[in-house]
PDB file of N, CA, C and O in Angstrom:
ATOM      1  N   MET A   1     -42.915  47.798 -74.955  1.00  0.00           N
ATOM      2  CA  MET A   1     -43.271  46.837 -73.934  1.00  0.00           C
ATOM      3  C   MET A   1     -44.325  47.472 -73.032  1.00  0.00           C
ATOM      4  O   MET A   1     -44.161  48.597 -72.559  1.00  0.00           O
ATOM      5  N   THR A   2     -45.390  46.745 -72.806  1.00  0.00           N
ATOM      6  CA  THR A   2     -46.453  47.290 -71.964  1.00  0.00           C
ATOM      7  C   THR A   2     -46.081  47.138 -70.494  1.00  0.00           C
ATOM      8  O   THR A   2     -45.153  46.414 -70.135  1.00  0.00           O
ATOM      9  N   ARG A   3     -46.816  47.825 -69.681  1.00  0.00           N
ATOM     10  CA  ARG A   3     -46.561  47.781 -68.247  1.00  0.00           C
ATOM     11  C   ARG A   3     -46.787  46.374 -67.698  1.00  0.00           C
ATOM     12  O   ARG A   3     -46.055  45.921 -66.819  1.00  0.00           O
ATOM     13  N   ARG A   4     -47.792  45.694 -68.214  1.00  0.00           N
ATOM     14  CA  ARG A   4     -48.111  44.340 -67.743  1.00  0.00           C
ATOM     15  C   ARG A   4     -46.965  43.369 -68.045  1.00  0.00           C
ATOM     16  O   ARG A   4     -46.597  42.564 -67.189  1.00  0.00           O
ATOM     17  N   LYS A   5     -46.394  43.439 -69.265  1.00  0.00           N
ATOM     18  CA  LYS A   5     -45.267  42.572 -69.624  1.00  0.00           C
ATOM     19  C   LYS A   5     -44.044  42.892 -68.767  1.00  0.00           C
ATOM     20  O   LYS A   5     -43.314  41.997 -68.343  1.00  0.00           O
ATOM     21  N   PHE A   6     -43.835  44.189 -68.522  1.00  0.00           N
ATOM     22  CA  PHE A   6     -42.700  44.601 -67.703  1.00  0.00           C
ATOM     23  C   PHE A   6     -42.823  44.049 -66.278  1.00  0.00           C
ATOM     24  O   PHE A   6     -41.847  43.565 -65.704  1.00  0.00           O
ATOM     25  N   VAL A   7     -44.015  44.128 -65.725  1.00  0.00           N
ATOM     26  CA  VAL A   7     -44.241  43.615 -64.365  1.00  0.00           C
ATOM     27  C   VAL A   7     -44.048  42.109 -64.333  1.00  0.00           C
ATOM     28  O   VAL A   7     -43.478  41.580 -63.378  1.00  0.00           O
ATOM     29  N   ARG A   8     -44.515  41.406 -65.364  1.00  0.00           N
ATOM     30  CA  ARG A   8     -44.318  39.948 -65.433  1.00  0.00           C
ATOM     31  C   ARG A   8     -42.840  39.594 -65.478  1.00  0.00           C
ATOM     32  O   ARG A   8     -42.392  38.692 -64.771  1.00  0.00           O
ATOM     33  N   LYS A   9     -42.073  40.312 -66.318  1.00  0.00           N
ATOM     34  CA  LYS A   9     -40.635  40.041 -66.417  1.00  0.00           C
ATOM     35  C   LYS A   9     -39.932  40.375 -65.110  1.00  0.00           C
ATOM     36  O   LYS A   9     -39.010  39.671 -64.699  1.00  0.00           O
ATOM     37  N   LEU A  10     -40.365  41.447 -64.459  1.00  0.00           N
ATOM     38  CA  LEU A  10     -39.783  41.836 -63.179  1.00  0.00           C
ATOM     39  C   LEU A  10     -40.057  40.774 -62.112  1.00  0.00           C
ATOM     40  O   LEU A  10     -39.166  40.431 -61.336  1.00  0.00           O
ATOM     41  N   ILE A  11     -41.275  40.259 -62.073  1.00  0.00           N
ATOM     42  CA  ILE A  11     -41.627  39.211 -61.109  1.00  0.00           C
ATOM     43  C   ILE A  11     -40.849  37.931 -61.418  1.00  0.00           C
ATOM     44  O   ILE A  11     -40.363  37.269 -60.501  1.00  0.00           O
ATOM     45  N   GLY A  12     -40.727  37.581 -62.688  1.00  0.00           N
ATOM     46  CA  GLY A  12     -39.966  36.388 -63.070  1.00  0.00           C
ATOM     47  C   GLY A  12     -38.499  36.493 -62.683  1.00  0.00           C
ATOM     48  O   GLY A  12     -37.910  35.541 -62.171  1.00  0.00           O
ATOM     49  N   ALA A  13     -37.910  37.674 -62.934  1.00  0.00           N
ATOM     50  CA  ALA A  13     -36.505  37.866 -62.572  1.00  0.00           C
ATOM     51  C   ALA A  13     -36.327  37.837 -61.056  1.00  0.00           C
ATOM     52  O   ALA A  13     -35.348  37.286 -60.553  1.00  0.00           O
ATOM     53  N   GLY A  14     -37.253  38.419 -60.347  1.00  0.00           N
ATOM     54  CA  GLY A  14     -37.185  38.418 -58.875  1.00  0.00           C
ATOM     55  C   GLY A  14     -37.300  37.020 -58.303  1.00  0.00           C
ATOM     56  O   GLY A  14     -36.593  36.668 -57.358  1.00  0.00           O
ATOM     57  N   SER A  15     -38.194  36.219 -58.877  1.00  0.00           N
ATOM     58  CA  SER A  15     -38.342  34.842 -58.373  1.00  0.00           C
ATOM     59  C   SER A  15     -37.107  34.008 -58.682  1.00  0.00           C
ATOM     60  O   SER A  15     -36.730  33.147 -57.888  1.00  0.00           O
ATOM     61  N   MET A  16     -36.474  34.251 -59.823  1.00  0.00           N
ATOM     62  CA  MET A  16     -35.239  33.529 -60.148  1.00  0.00           C
ATOM     63  C   MET A  16     -34.109  33.917 -59.188  1.00  0.00           C
ATOM     64  O   MET A  16     -33.315  33.068 -58.784  1.00  0.00           O
ATOM     65  N   ILE A  17     -34.043  35.180 -58.834  1.00  0.00           N
ATOM     66  CA  ILE A  17     -33.019  35.638 -57.890  1.00  0.00           C
ATOM     67  C   ILE A  17     -33.240  35.003 -56.526  1.00  0.00           C
ATOM     68  O   ILE A  17     -32.289  34.560 -55.882  1.00  0.00           O
ATOM     69  N   VAL A  18     -34.489  34.957 -56.085  1.00  0.00           N
ATOM     70  CA  VAL A  18     -34.800  34.344 -54.788  1.00  0.00           C
ATOM     71  C   VAL A  18     -34.471  32.855 -54.814  1.00  0.00           C
ATOM     72  O   VAL A  18     -33.904  32.334 -53.853  1.00  0.00           O
ATOM     73  N   ALA A  19     -34.820  32.159 -55.902  1.00  0.00           N
ATOM     74  CA  ALA A  19     -34.530  30.725 -56.007  1.00  0.00           C
ATOM     75  C   ALA A  19     -33.021  30.478 -56.015  1.00  0.00           C
ATOM     76  O   ALA A  19     -32.543  29.551 -55.360  1.00  0.00           O
ATOM     77  N   GLY A  20     -32.276  31.291 -56.743  1.00  0.00           N
ATOM     78  CA  GLY A  20     -30.816  31.145 -56.771  1.00  0.00           C
ATOM     79  C   GLY A  20     -30.190  31.430 -55.420  1.00  0.00           C
ATOM     80  O   GLY A  20     -29.258  30.741 -55.006  1.00  0.00           O
ATOM     81  N   ALA A  21     -30.699  32.443 -54.728  1.00  0.00           N
ATOM     82  CA  ALA A  21     -30.162  32.789 -53.411  1.00  0.00           C
ATOM     83  C   ALA A  21     -30.432  31.676 -52.410  1.00  0.00           C
ATOM     84  O   ALA A  21     -29.569  31.361 -51.591  1.00  0.00           O
ATOM     85  N   SER A  22     -31.618  31.074 -52.462  1.00  0.00           N
ATOM     86  CA  SER A  22     -31.926  29.985 -51.527  1.00  0.00           C
ATOM     87  C   SER A  22     -31.072  28.753 -51.828  1.00  0.00           C
ATOM     88  O   SER A  22     -30.641  28.056 -50.909  1.00  0.00           O
ATOM     89  N   LEU A  23     -30.830  28.486 -53.101  1.00  0.00           N
ATOM     90  CA  LEU A  23     -29.976  27.356 -53.468  1.00  0.00           C
ATOM     91  C   LEU A  23     -28.548  27.587 -52.999  1.00  0.00           C
ATOM     92  O   LEU A  23     -27.904  26.673 -52.484  1.00  0.00           O
ATOM     93  N   PHE A  24     -28.054  28.806 -53.176  1.00  0.00           N
ATOM     94  CA  PHE A  24     -26.702  29.146 -52.737  1.00  0.00           C
ATOM     95  C   PHE A  24     -26.594  29.081 -51.215  1.00  0.00           C
ATOM     96  O   PHE A  24     -25.587  28.614 -50.682  1.00  0.00           O
ATOM     97  N   ALA A  25     -27.623  29.547 -50.517  1.00  0.00           N
ATOM     98  CA  ALA A  25     -27.609  29.523 -49.056  1.00  0.00           C
ATOM     99  C   ALA A  25     -27.608  28.093 -48.535  1.00  0.00           C
ATOM    100  O   ALA A  25     -26.980  27.804 -47.516  1.00  0.00           O
ATOM    101  N   LYS A  26     -28.306  27.199 -49.225  1.00  0.00           N
ATOM    102  CA  LYS A  26     -28.355  25.803 -48.803  1.00  0.00           C
ATOM    103  C   LYS A  26     -26.975  25.156 -48.956  1.00  0.00           C
ATOM    104  O   LYS A  26     -26.564  24.361 -48.111  1.00  0.00           O
ATOM    105  N   LYS A  27     -26.264  25.497 -50.031  1.00  0.00           N
ATOM    106  CA  LYS A  27     -24.933  24.921 -50.248  1.00  0.00           C
ATOM    107  C   LYS A  27     -23.905  25.535 -49.309  1.00  0.00           C
ATOM    108  O   LYS A  27     -22.977  24.849 -48.881  1.00  0.00           O
ATOM    109  N   ALA A  28     -24.053  26.814 -48.983  1.00  0.00           N
ATOM    110  CA  ALA A  28     -23.063  27.513 -48.170  1.00  0.00           C
ATOM    111  C   ALA A  28     -23.232  27.244 -46.676  1.00  0.00           C
ATOM    112  O   ALA A  28     -22.282  27.403 -45.910  1.00  0.00           O
ATOM    113  N   SER A  29     -24.428  26.841 -46.256  1.00  0.00           N
ATOM    114  CA  SER A  29     -24.670  26.638 -44.829  1.00  0.00           C
ATOM    115  C   SER A  29     -23.960  25.378 -44.350  1.00  0.00           C
ATOM    116  O   SER A  29     -23.806  24.426 -45.115  1.00  0.00           O
ATOM    117  N   PRO A  30     -23.526  25.362 -43.088  1.00  0.00           N
ATOM    118  CA  PRO A  30     -22.847  24.171 -42.563  1.00  0.00           C
ATOM    119  C   PRO A  30     -23.806  22.991 -42.459  1.00  0.00           C
ATOM    120  O   PRO A  30     -25.007  23.163 -42.255  1.00  0.00           O
ATOM    121  N   ARG A  31     -23.267  21.821 -42.598  1.00  0.00           N
ATOM    122  CA  ARG A  31     -24.093  20.612 -42.550  1.00  0.00           C
ATOM    123  C   ARG A  31     -24.574  20.346 -41.127  1.00  0.00           C
ATOM    124  O   ARG A  31     -23.866  20.611 -40.156  1.00  0.00           O
ATOM    125  N   LYS A  32     -25.774  19.825 -41.026  1.00  0.00           N
ATOM    126  CA  LYS A  32     -26.298  19.452 -39.718  1.00  0.00           C
ATOM    127  C   LYS A  32     -25.700  18.108 -39.316  1.00  0.00           C
ATOM    128  O   LYS A  32     -25.398  17.274 -40.171  1.00  0.00           O
ATOM    129  N   PHE A  33     -25.534  17.908 -38.042  1.00  0.00           N
ATOM    130  CA  PHE A  33     -24.992  16.644 -37.579  1.00  0.00           C
ATOM    131  C   PHE A  33     -25.918  16.056 -36.527  1.00  0.00           C
ATOM    132  O   PHE A  33     -26.684  16.765 -35.875  1.00  0.00           O
ATOM    133  N   VAL A  34     -25.828  14.762 -36.382  1.00  0.00           N
ATOM    134  CA  VAL A  34     -26.684  14.046 -35.444  1.00  0.00           C
ATOM    135  C   VAL A  34     -25.855  13.718 -34.217  1.00  0.00           C
ATOM    136  O   VAL A  34     -24.766  13.154 -34.328  1.00  0.00           O
ATOM    137  N   ARG A  35     -26.363  14.066 -33.058  1.00  0.00           N
ATOM    138  CA  ARG A  35     -25.654  13.760 -31.816  1.00  0.00           C
ATOM    139  C   ARG A  35     -25.994  12.354 -31.370  1.00  0.00           C
ATOM    140  O   ARG A  35     -27.125  11.892 -31.517  1.00  0.00           O
ATOM    141  N   ALA A  36     -24.995  11.685 -30.822  1.00  0.00           N
ATOM    142  CA  ALA A  36     -25.223  10.352 -30.280  1.00  0.00           C
ATOM    143  C   ALA A  36     -25.984  10.486 -28.960  1.00  0.00           C
ATOM    144  O   ALA A  36     -25.840  11.478 -28.246  1.00  0.00           O
ATOM    145  N   ILE A  37     -26.785   9.486 -28.651  1.00  0.00           N
ATOM    146  CA  ILE A  37     -27.536   9.500 -27.396  1.00  0.00           C
ATOM    147  C   ILE A  37     -26.555   9.274 -26.249  1.00  0.00           C
ATOM    148  O   ILE A  37     -25.744   8.348 -26.284  1.00  0.00           O
ATOM    149  N   ARG A  38     -26.636  10.113 -25.252  1.00  0.00           N
ATOM    150  CA  ARG A  38     -25.748   9.988 -24.107  1.00  0.00           C
ATOM    151  C   ARG A  38     -26.501   9.369 -22.948  1.00  0.00           C
ATOM    152  O   ARG A  38     -27.520   9.899 -22.505  1.00  0.00           O
ATOM    153  N   PHE A  39     -26.000   8.247 -22.456  1.00  0.00           N
ATOM    154  CA  PHE A  39     -26.636   7.598 -21.323  1.00  0.00           C
ATOM    155  C   PHE A  39     -26.241   8.324 -20.044  1.00  0.00           C
ATOM    156  O   PHE A  39     -25.179   8.942 -19.969  1.00  0.00           O
ATOM    157  N   LYS A  40     -27.106   8.241 -19.043  1.00  0.00           N
ATOM    158  CA  LYS A  40     -26.815   8.912 -17.777  1.00  0.00           C
ATOM    159  C   LYS A  40     -25.636   8.253 -17.074  1.00  0.00           C
ATOM    160  O   LYS A  40     -24.796   8.934 -16.485  1.00  0.00           O
ATOM    161  N   GLY A  41     -25.578   6.948 -17.136  1.00  0.00           N
ATOM    162  CA  GLY A  41     -24.491   6.234 -16.492  1.00  0.00           C
ATOM    163  C   GLY A  41     -23.890   5.225 -17.444  1.00  0.00           C
ATOM    164  O   GLY A  41     -24.482   4.905 -18.475  1.00  0.00           O
ATOM    165  N   TYR A  42     -22.734   4.729 -17.107  1.00  0.00           N
ATOM    166  CA  TYR A  42     -22.085   3.724 -17.947  1.00  0.00           C
ATOM    167  C   TYR A  42     -22.821   2.406 -17.793  1.00  0.00           C
ATOM    168  O   TYR A  42     -23.052   1.981 -16.661  1.00  0.00           O
ATOM    169  N   PRO A  43     -23.203   1.733 -18.885  1.00  0.00           N
ATOM    170  CA  PRO A  43     -23.940   0.468 -18.764  1.00  0.00           C
ATOM    171  C   PRO A  43     -23.002  -0.684 -18.364  1.00  0.00           C
ATOM    172  O   PRO A  43     -22.242  -1.184 -19.193  1.00  0.00           O
ATOM    173  N   GLY A  44     -23.059  -1.084 -17.140  1.00  0.00           N
ATOM    174  CA  GLY A  44     -22.217  -2.183 -16.658  1.00  0.00           C
ATOM    175  C   GLY A  44     -21.278  -1.726 -15.562  1.00  0.00           C
ATOM    176  O   GLY A  44     -21.167  -0.533 -15.282  1.00  0.00           O
ATOM    177  N   PRO A  45     -20.609  -2.674 -14.948  1.00  0.00           N
ATOM    178  CA  PRO A  45     -19.700  -2.311 -13.850  1.00  0.00           C
ATOM    179  C   PRO A  45     -18.423  -1.648 -14.371  1.00  0.00           C
ATOM    180  O   PRO A  45     -17.914  -2.001 -15.435  1.00  0.00           O
ATOM    181  N   VAL A  46     -17.926  -0.698 -13.615  1.00  0.00           N
ATOM    182  CA  VAL A  46     -16.692  -0.009 -13.969  1.00  0.00           C
ATOM    183  C   VAL A  46     -15.586  -0.559 -13.082  1.00  0.00           C
ATOM    184  O   VAL A  46     -15.680  -0.498 -11.856  1.00  0.00           O
ATOM    185  N   LYS A  47     -14.527  -1.103 -13.706  1.00  0.00           N
ATOM    186  CA  LYS A  47     -13.412  -1.671 -12.957  1.00  0.00           C
ATOM    187  C   LYS A  47     -12.233  -0.703 -12.998  1.00  0.00           C
ATOM    188  O   LYS A  47     -12.090   0.064 -13.951  1.00  0.00           O
ATOM    189  N   PRO A  48     -11.392  -0.737 -11.971  1.00  0.00           N
ATOM    190  CA  PRO A  48     -10.203   0.111 -12.020  1.00  0.00           C
ATOM    191  C   PRO A  48      -9.212  -0.428 -13.048  1.00  0.00           C
ATOM    192  O   PRO A  48      -9.205  -1.621 -13.352  1.00  0.00           O
ATOM    193  N   MET A  49      -8.377   0.464 -13.580  1.00  0.00           N
ATOM    194  CA  MET A  49      -7.402   0.036 -14.577  1.00  0.00           C
ATOM    195  C   MET A  49      -6.326  -0.832 -13.926  1.00  0.00           C
ATOM    196  O   MET A  49      -5.937  -0.608 -12.780  1.00  0.00           O
ATOM    197  N   GLU A  50      -5.858  -1.820 -14.674  1.00  0.00           N
ATOM    198  CA  GLU A  50      -4.832  -2.722 -14.173  1.00  0.00           C
ATOM    199  C   GLU A  50      -3.508  -2.421 -14.851  1.00  0.00           C
ATOM    200  O   GLU A  50      -3.432  -1.598 -15.764  1.00  0.00           O
ATOM    201  N   ASN A  51      -2.488  -3.085 -14.400  1.00  0.00           N
ATOM    202  CA  ASN A  51      -1.154  -2.913 -14.960  1.00  0.00           C
ATOM    203  C   ASN A  51      -1.131  -3.499 -16.367  1.00  0.00           C
ATOM    204  O   ASN A  51      -1.427  -4.681 -16.544  1.00  0.00           O
ATOM    205  N   ILE A  52      -0.785  -2.693 -17.373  1.00  0.00           N
ATOM    206  CA  ILE A  52      -0.803  -3.172 -18.758  1.00  0.00           C
ATOM    207  C   ILE A  52       0.437  -3.997 -19.089  1.00  0.00           C
ATOM    208  O   ILE A  52       0.469  -4.684 -20.110  1.00  0.00           O
ATOM    209  N   LEU A  53       1.436  -3.936 -18.251  1.00  0.00           N
ATOM    210  CA  LEU A  53       2.651  -4.700 -18.507  1.00  0.00           C
ATOM    211  C   LEU A  53       2.496  -6.167 -18.088  1.00  0.00           C
ATOM    212  O   LEU A  53       3.233  -7.028 -18.568  1.00  0.00           O
ATOM    213  N   LYS A  54       1.559  -6.448 -17.212  1.00  0.00           N
ATOM    214  CA  LYS A  54       1.322  -7.808 -16.742  1.00  0.00           C
ATOM    215  C   LYS A  54       0.557  -8.585 -17.813  1.00  0.00           C
ATOM    216  O   LYS A  54      -0.388  -8.070 -18.411  1.00  0.00           O
ATOM    217  N   GLN A  55       0.978  -9.837 -18.050  1.00  0.00           N
ATOM    218  CA  GLN A  55       0.322 -10.656 -19.062  1.00  0.00           C
ATOM    219  C   GLN A  55      -1.077 -11.033 -18.604  1.00  0.00           C
ATOM    220  O   GLN A  55      -1.301 -11.380 -17.445  1.00  0.00           O
ATOM    221  N   GLY A  56      -2.011 -10.955 -19.543  1.00  0.00           N
ATOM    222  CA  GLY A  56      -3.380 -11.272 -19.209  1.00  0.00           C
ATOM    223  C   GLY A  56      -3.606 -12.759 -19.046  1.00  0.00           C
ATOM    224  O   GLY A  56      -2.798 -13.589 -19.463  1.00  0.00           O
ATOM    225  N   LYS A  57      -4.739 -13.068 -18.421  1.00  0.00           N
ATOM    226  CA  LYS A  57      -5.095 -14.454 -18.144  1.00  0.00           C
ATOM    227  C   LYS A  57      -5.359 -15.236 -19.434  1.00  0.00           C
ATOM    228  O   LYS A  57      -5.031 -16.420 -19.520  1.00  0.00           O
ATOM    229  N   TRP A  58      -5.943 -14.585 -20.422  1.00  0.00           N
ATOM    230  CA  TRP A  58      -6.383 -15.273 -21.631  1.00  0.00           C
ATOM    231  C   TRP A  58      -5.443 -15.011 -22.823  1.00  0.00           C
ATOM    232  O   TRP A  58      -5.742 -15.451 -23.933  1.00  0.00           O
ATOM    233  N   SER A  59      -4.344 -14.323 -22.627  1.00  0.00           N
ATOM    234  CA  SER A  59      -3.475 -14.014 -23.769  1.00  0.00           C
ATOM    235  C   SER A  59      -2.502 -15.157 -24.041  1.00  0.00           C
ATOM    236  O   SER A  59      -2.021 -15.799 -23.106  1.00  0.00           O
ATOM    237  N   GLY A  60      -2.217 -15.408 -25.282  1.00  0.00           N
ATOM    238  CA  GLY A  60      -1.219 -16.361 -25.716  1.00  0.00           C
ATOM    239  C   GLY A  60      -1.489 -17.718 -25.245  1.00  0.00           C
ATOM    240  O   GLY A  60      -0.723 -18.636 -25.537  1.00  0.00           O
TER     241      GLY A  60
END
């Protein structure tokens, strides 16, 4: 085997190792997640909580 063929095989093997390592790293890394947009304030009026035992106006 000539030096040129050896260097080609060495470069090919090295590139395969790098490609395999990057593929493995992509699978092993945690998934990215998307954060929901947080508004500065609550959209609309905020009412105090009422008694849940009392029957509502529109129920039944």
